[in-house]
N, C-alpha and C positions, 0 to 999 in steps of 0.2 A: 702705680707709684704710691707708698703708703702715705697716711697723712702727716707723718712726722719724719724728719730725718735728722738724727742726732750726731753730732760730730763732736770730735777731741782729737789731741787734748789743746789747752788753752794756748799754749806758747807758739803755736804754728801758724799764725797769722789770720786767726778765725774772726777777728774783728774786721780787718781788712776784706775777707771776704764777705763779710754780711753787710759791710758797706757798698761793696760792689752789686750784691744782689738788690739790696735797697734802691740803689738808682735805678736799676732795671725794671724793678716791679714796685707795685703799692705796699709798701710796707711799714712795720712799726719795730722799733728796736729798744730792748730794755737790757741794760746791765743790771744783772741782780747782786753784784757787788755793791752797787749804789743803794744807799737807803731810800732815795727819793723814788727809785724805780721799783724797789721792792713794795714801797706803799702802794704803786698803783695796781699792784695785785693782793692788795689785803682781802677785796672782794674779787678773786680771780673770775668767776662766772659772769659778773657785771661788766668787767674789765675785757674779756675775751668775746662776750657779745656785742661789745661795741666795734670789735674790730673783726667782726666774723668773715668780712669780705676781703681781708687784708692778710697779707702774709707777715706771721707775728714771729719777729727773732728773739729769743730769749737767751742772753748769755750769762756763762756760769749758772746754770740751771741747777746744779746740785746744790747750790745754796738754799733752795726751796724745795726740798724732798715732797712735800706734801702736795704740790703742784701738779704731780703725775696722776694722781687720781681724779683730780679736776679734769684735766685735759682728756682722759679717758671718755668722760660723759660728754665733754664738748665735742670730742671726734664723732662720737657714736650719734648724736643728735644730729649733727652737720651732714653726716652720711645719709641719715633717714630724710634731711630735708634737699638731698640733692647736691651738697656742696661738694668741690672736687678734692683731689688729694693734695699734699703739698703745702699745706696749710700752715704748718709751724716748723721753723727751724731752730732746734735746740744745740746750745754749745755748752761745752764744758770740759774741765781741764783732768778730773780723777777718773779716769777709765773705768774701773772696776767698780765704785761707787755709782756711776752713772748706769752701768749696766743693771746694777742691783736695783736702783731706784725705779728705773724703765721698764721692769718686768711686768708692771701692770698695764703696758701698753703692747703687749704682745699682739702681733697680727696688724698692729697700726703704725709701726715704726720700721724705717730703715737705718743702717748703722754705717757710719764711714769714719774711718780714722784719717785724720788730716796730719799725714808727716810734716817733718821740716822740708825744705827746699832739697830734691834730689839732683843727680847729675843731667838729668835730661832738662830740668826746669833751667838748671845753672846754664847750661850749655845754650838753650834758647834764649836767656836773658844775657849773654855775654858775660858771665861771670868767670872767674878763673878756677878751674877744678882742684888744684891745690889751695887756693884760698877756702874754697867750700871744704876741703879734707881739714885742714887746720882750724878754722873758725866753727865748722859745723854747720848745720844747715838751718837753725833758728834765723828768721828774717833780720831780727835787730842784731843779732850777732855777725853774721856774713855780711850784712850791708853797713856795719859800722864803719865810719870815718879812718879809722886805723886801728892797728893791734891793740892799743891800751884801751881804746873804748870797748872793743868787742870782748876783750877779757874780763873788761867790769861788768858788761852786760850778764856774761856767763857766770860770774863771781854772784852777782845778785840774784840769778835765776836758780843756782843751787841753793843759797840762803833763803830764798822765798819758799822753795820746796821744802826745804828742812824744818824752816821756823812757821810756816803759816799754812801751806796746802796739806801737807799730812796731818798736823794737828787738827786742821778744820774737819778733817775725817772723824775725829773722835780716836785718834790713835795715839796712844801715849809712849812715844818710843824717843831715847834720848839723843837728841840732834846729833851730838858729837859721836856716839857710837854709830848711827846710820850713816854720818859723812865719812867715817872711817873705812867702814865697809865698803861704802860707793867707792872709796878712792883705792881700797884693796882690789876691787873687780877691776878697775882702770888699770892697774899695775898689772894685772893677770888678763888683760885684754885676749880673749881666743884662748884661754886656758881651759882645762877640764873643770867643772864647778866640783869642789870638794868641801862640803860644809865642816867637816872636822877641822879641816887645817886652818879655815877662816875662823872657826869658832876658837880655836887655841890662841890664834893671834888677837883677837878681840877680847878674849877673857870671859867669853859668855856660852850657852850652851848650844849646840847643835840645832838642837830643834828651833831655838830662836833665831839663828842665823838663816835657817831654811825659810822662817815666817817673813824675815826682813828682805830675803831675796824675792820671795812670791811678791810682796809688796812692790818693789822695785820693777818687777817684770809687769805686774797689773798696772802700774802707772806709766808703762810704755818707756821707762827710762832703760831698763835692760832687757836684753834678749838673752832666751836660753836655746840654743841650738840644738836639737837632739841628734844623736848618733843614727846613722844608717844601719839597719838591721838586715842581716841576711838569713833567708830559710834554710842555709846549707850547711848550719853547725859552724860557721867559722868562729873562730876566737876573735871576737872585735870587742873594742872599747865601747861601754854601755853609759857612761857618764856623758851628761851634756856638755856642751862648750858654752861660756858665757862671755858676752859682749856688752860693754855700754854701749847704748846703740847710737847715742851721738857723738862724732868724733872731736867736736870743738869740746863738748863735756870732758870728754877723757882727758884732752889737753890740759883744760883748766884744773881739774883735779889733780893732774901730775905737775902742775905749775910750770907749764910749756907754754908761754905766750905767742911766740913768732914761729915761722916755718923753721927758721935756722936751728931754733930751740928743739922743735920736734925731730929733726933731722939727725941732731948730734944725741938723740936720747934711743936706748934700745928700744922702746915701745915704737918707733917709727913703722916697722914692718907689720906687727901686730895691729896697730892701729890704722894703717892702709887695709889691711885684709879685713877688719871689722867695717870699715868705712864702705869698701867694695861691695861685700857681702849686704850691709842694710840697703844699699842703693838697689841692688838687683833683686831683695826681696820686696822692696817698695813696690817696684814695677812689676813684679811677676804677678803679685796679687793673690786673692785667696784661693784660686784655682790650681796652684803649685804646692806642693809639698816639700819642703826644705829640710835638709839634714846634712851632716857632714860623716867621712868615712875616715875610720881610723882603725887599723887592726892591731894586735897585741904584738906582731913582729915588725911592726913599723911602717907598712903601707899605709898610704895617708892622702885624702884629697879634701879641700877647704869647702867644698860646697856639692852636694847632690841635689840637682832638680829632679824632682819626679812629678809627672803628670797622670791623668787619672786612665787615659789611654793605653800607660805601660812605657811611654817615652821617657827617657833618662838623658839628662845633660850632666858632665862632670867637670867641675870649674876649679882651676887651682889660682891661687891670687899671689903675686909675686911684686915687689915694690922696686925690684932691678930692672933696667931695661936689658933687651935682648936675653929674655928668660927662655931656660931650659926645662925639660921635663926631667923629674928626679925617679928614680927607681920606684919609689913608694907610690908615686901617681900612676907609673904604668902596672904595678901589682893591684892597685885599686881598679883600675880600668878592666882588668881580667874579671874581677868578682862582680863588679856593678855592672858590666856590659852596657854602657850608655850607648845612645845613638849619636852623640857628639860631644865633643870636648874643646873646652877652652883653658886659656892661660891668661888671666888679665893682668895688663902691666900698665905703668903711667906713661903711655905714648899713644898716639892715633895710628900709627902704621899697623895694618892687619896683613898676616901672613901665615902660611900654612908651617906648623913645626913638624908634623907627621901626618899621614892620612887620617882624617875626621877629627884631627886636634889642631886648633888655630890658636896663635897669639894676637889679642884683641884688646882695644881700648875699652875702658868700662863704659863711656857714653855709648859706643857702638853696640856693646852686648845690651846695655839697656835698651836700645833702641829695638833690638831683635825680639826680646822679651816681651816689650810693648805691642810690637808687632802681632805676635801670637795672642796677645789677649784681646784683641781687637774682635 
């Protein structure tokens, strides 16, 4: 285990995690957004030497970029003195910035993305899956007392990112432009990413749109799902799909505060698709490559999961009960040649649709993926 574990992003219950760890271990917690805590690190070597035998938890560590160089020396000296690993837990919200700042800790750090609550956690905690879908997985949103409080939290989250977090990285991007792009991506949930179309709608250049999308991906707010590419010269779509990663943020950007509002909107199907895919990929982990399949002739599957040993699963996501296989999925099956196939739908009953293809609930498929990763 490395000397440092680096976690992010901020809005996923990190502070709660840090508090739990602190109760179990001798530790010291500093929130580096607070000036008194930053002042304690005015002379970092002195402070860290005083806590050499404690777990030091540093929250919002991207606020003090110069600290990483100091940590490197402290870690190396501690290793020479025989101190163990896991001495520092660093928490931060800006994924890309954290990675750049932490490059000086190469060989001394392990990375872990803290995602919002997923379907397995919701199921274990007795949370309704539809509530998780509509409100999204951020703890303060899904656990809010009512829909109005949940929506208000998400509104504040969006505003905080646009007006505080992104400018704090030294990026001078018009907040209104970035919010419009974010909302357009939500409207386009699960669609093919086309920078030119987005640029025309926003009245800015295509390269600028590409840079803004890169930023949203880097901040773990948007996912680009790559296309599955065959080696057989098939005429396949080569543009990635794009998803706003948290379904609750999708619904807030589209001003859909309640379950009924979401169901009445055309986004319901694409939103459920993105929600299912995000949950499956969160559980699948780093050892599974994910893509989607779409040919220019119309064959399509929402998700291709590929393992290093050559195994593949083909997954289709349906919002309707009693799902059926489309001709496009059947054509995709013939090309991808998966080991197993699944149609994820919003129910708990599991049954075969045909040989090697099952209808399955999202939680159950997440359990299967989790078991493979153990």
